[in-house]
N, C-alpha and C positions, 0 to 999 in steps of 0.2 A: 567434503562433498565428493571428491574423486573416490575416496575409499568406499563411501556408501554406494556410489554408482557401480564401481567395480565389483563390490561384494554381492550386489544384486543383479549382476550381468546386464547392466543398462549402458548402452553406448551414449556418449555425450550428444550425438546427433539426435538421439531419441528423447533427450531431456525435455525439450519444449512440449512434446506430446504428453509426457508424463506429468509435467507441471500444470498444464492447461486446466484440467478439472479442479485442481486445488486453487488455482488463481481465480477461476470463475466462482467457486464456492466462497472464497474470501470476499470477493467483490459483492456477491449477493448478500452475504451476512452484514457487511458494512452498510449497504444500502438499507437493509431492514432495520438496523440499529439507528441509522440516521432518521429514517421515517418515524420510528417509534418514539424518538426523543425530540423530534422537530429540529434536528440539527442539519446542517448543510455540509455537503462534501465538496471540497475545493481542490481542484487539481493544481499542483504546483508544476509549472513548466520547467524544462531543463535549463533555462536561463538562470544565472546566479541569483536566486531568491532565497533569502534566509528564512527558513521555516519558523525560527524563533520569533522573527519580526511579525510574521503573519499571525502567529498565536497571540503575541502581545497586543496586536491591533484588535483581534477578536475579543480578547478578555477585557478590553477597555470599556466595552458596552455594559453599563451597569444593569441593563434589563435582562441579561442572561441569568437564568436560575442555576443553582449548583448542579453538577452532573455533566453529562455529555452535551456539549454545545456546538462542536465543530469537528469535522474530520478532514484530514489532509490526505491527498492522494498524490503519489509521486512515482516516477519511473526512475529507479536507481540503476545506472549502467554498471555492468560487471564485465570487464574484459579479461577475466581470469581464465575463462574456458574458450578454447577454439577447437573446432572439430578438425 
C-alpha cells in the first residue's frame, strides 16, 4: 500500500479522503444487494465476536433459501500506518 501511495504521490494523511468515496460506494452496493435478496446486514462490534459463530447461527435457520442470506459488517483496525 505504501508503494501505491508513493507511486501516485498521495500522502498518508490524504488516504482517508481518497478512500471515502470507495467506502461509500461499497456500503451502498452492500445495502442494495441486501435489499434485493431480503438479507440483513449485521454489524459486528469490536468486541471479541467470532464471525464464524454468527454465520453458523444464521445458517441454522432452515427457512433461508440458497443464495445471499446475511451480510456482516465490521471495522477492522489497522495500525500499520501512522502519519
